[in-house]
C-alpha positions in Angstrom: 74.9 62.4 158.7 78.0 64.6 159.4 78.7 67.1 162.1 80.8 70.3 161.8 83.1 70.6 164.8 85.7 73.4 164.6 85.8 73.3 160.8 86.2 69.6 160.8 83.5 67.3 159.3 82.9 64.2 161.5 80.4 61.5 160.9 77.6 61.5 163.5 78.1 57.8 163.9 81.7 58.3 165.3 80.5 61.0 167.7 77.7 58.7 168.9 80.0 55.8 169.4 82.6 57.8 171.4 79.8 59.4 173.4 78.2 56.1 174.2 81.5 54.6 175.3 82.0 57.3 177.9 78.4 57.5 179.0 78.0 53.8 179.4 81.3 53.7 181.3 80.2 56.6 183.6 76.8 54.9 184.3 78.4 51.6 185.2 81.0 53.3 187.4 78.3 55.4 189.2 76.2 52.3 189.9 79.0 49.9 190.8 81.6 52.3 192.2 84.1 50.4 190.0 85.9 51.4 186.8 85.1 49.4 183.7 88.7 48.3 183.1 91.2 48.5 180.2 89.5 45.6 178.4 86.6 47.9 177.6 88.7 50.6 175.9 90.9 48.0 174.3 87.9 46.3 172.8 86.7 49.5 171.2 90.2 50.2 169.9 90.3 46.7 168.4 86.9 47.1 166.8 87.8 50.5 165.3 91.2 49.3 164.0 89.7 46.2 162.3 86.7 48.2 160.9 89.0 50.9 159.5 91.8 48.7 158.2 89.3 46.2 156.6 88.9 48.8 153.9 92.2 47.7 152.6 91.0 44.1 152.4 87.7 44.8 150.7 88.9 47.7 148.5 92.5 46.7 147.8 92.6 48.2 144.2 91.3 51.6 145.4 93.8 51.6 148.3 96.7 50.8 146.0 95.7 53.6 143.7 94.9 56.1 146.5 96.6 55.1 149.7 95.3 58.2 151.5 91.8 57.0 150.9 92.1 54.9 154.1 91.7 58.2 156.0 88.3 58.8 154.6 86.8 55.4 154.1 86.3 52.2 156.1 85.3 48.6 155.6 81.6 49.4 155.6 79.1 46.7 156.6 81.5 43.9 155.8 84.2 45.6 157.9 81.7 46.1 160.7 80.8 42.4 160.8 84.4 41.3 160.7 85.3 43.7 163.5 82.3 42.6 165.5 83.4 38.9 165.1 86.9 39.7 166.3 85.6 41.8 169.2 83.4 38.9 170.4 86.3 36.6 170.1 88.3 39.1 172.2 85.6 39.1 174.9 85.6 35.4 175.2 89.3 35.3 175.3 89.6 37.7 178.2 86.7 36.0 180.0 88.8 32.8 180.2 91.7 34.7 181.6 89.7 36.8 184.1 86.4 35.3 185.0 85.5 38.4 187.1 85.2 40.5 183.9 82.3 38.5 182.7 79.7 40.3 184.8 81.1 43.7 183.9 81.1 42.9 180.2 77.5 41.7 180.4 76.4 45.0 181.8 78.5 47.3 179.7 77.7 45.7 176.3 74.0 46.3 176.7 74.6 49.8 178.2 76.8 50.8 175.3 74.3 49.7 172.6 71.3 51.3 174.3 73.2 54.5 174.9 74.5 54.6 171.3 70.9 54.3 170.0 69.8 57.2 172.1 72.7 59.5 171.1 72.7 58.7 167.4 69.0 59.5 167.0 69.5 62.7 169.1 72.2 63.8 166.7 70.0 62.9 163.7 67.1 64.9 165.4 64.9 61.8 165.4 63.4 63.0 168.7 60.6 60.4 169.1 62.8 57.5 168.2 65.4 58.7 170.6 62.8 58.8 173.3 61.9 55.2 172.5 65.4 54.1 173.0 65.8 56.2 176.1 62.8 54.5 177.5 64.4 51.0 177.1 67.7 52.4 178.3 66.1 53.8 181.4 64.4 50.5 182.2 67.7 48.6 181.9 69.7 51.2 183.9 67.1 51.2 186.7 67.2 47.4 186.9 71.0 47.5 186.8 71.1 50.0 189.6 69.0 47.8 192.0 70.8 44.6 191.0 74.3 46.1 191.7 73.1 47.8 194.9 71.9 44.5 196.2 74.9 42.5 194.9 72.7 40.4 192.6 73.5 39.2 189.1 71.4 40.0 186.1 69.3 37.1 184.9 69.1 35.8 181.4 65.4 36.6 181.4 66.0 40.3 181.9 68.6 40.3 179.2 66.2 38.7 176.7 63.4 41.1 177.7 65.6 44.1 177.2 66.7 42.8 173.8 63.1 42.2 172.7 62.1 45.6 173.9 64.9 47.2 171.9 64.0 45.2 168.8 60.4 46.3 169.2 61.6 50.0 169.2 63.7 49.4 166.1 60.8 47.6 164.3 58.4 50.5 165.0 60.6 53.2 163.5 62.5 51.2 160.8 62.7 47.4 160.5 64.4 44.6 162.3 66.0 43.6 159.1 68.8 46.2 159.5 72.5 46.0 160.5 71.5 47.7 163.8 69.1 45.0 164.7 71.5 42.3 163.6 74.3 43.9 165.7 71.9 44.0 168.7 71.0 40.3 168.3 74.7 39.3 168.0 75.6 41.4 171.1 72.6 39.9 172.9 73.6 36.4 172.1 77.1 37.2 173.3 75.7 38.5 176.6 73.6 35.3 177.0 76.6 33.1 176.3 78.7 35.0 178.8 75.9 34.6 181.3 76.1 30.8 180.8 79.9 31.0 181.3 79.3 33.0 184.5 76.8 30.5 185.8 79.2 27.7 185.0 82.0 29.5 186.8 79.9 29.9 189.9 78.8 26.3 189.9 82.5 25.1 189.7 
């Protein structure tokens, strides 16, 4: 789906991603009274750069024939998976350098994905599905509010329950055998691994 903004055609997916980035950041800042940090925006830039430039890797012949095609195309699903892999590697790298960022990344990764699902389905006018994702997002945001207010950390059980709820919503309206569901599972596993690193850091 594409949106017309000031005579410019923009994919709804891009609008949803950018909106989700800012909304998730604003929610976290409102609840925690702290900024997300440069790593959050750097991570998005890294993902976008890899996803976009991976078009050259996967469609080298077309790029050589039409170099300007890079402006209109991207790496598609393969590029998304490659960018996601490098993004996760980036998160683990920065978590080693700054252990305090682990808790923030756990919160914001889930916030971003849930917010993205709400926004993209609003843009596509899938009102009922958007409400389903909003329901899960509201549950998570409420839990996050009380956890941060009481200086408590989010448990792995809550993370798993939120992921399962979101997968349930996806399965009701489409199927869990989609790139969206796969991305959620990968991000969920990343959050769980970061949770283990956080616990290990507290024990040491």
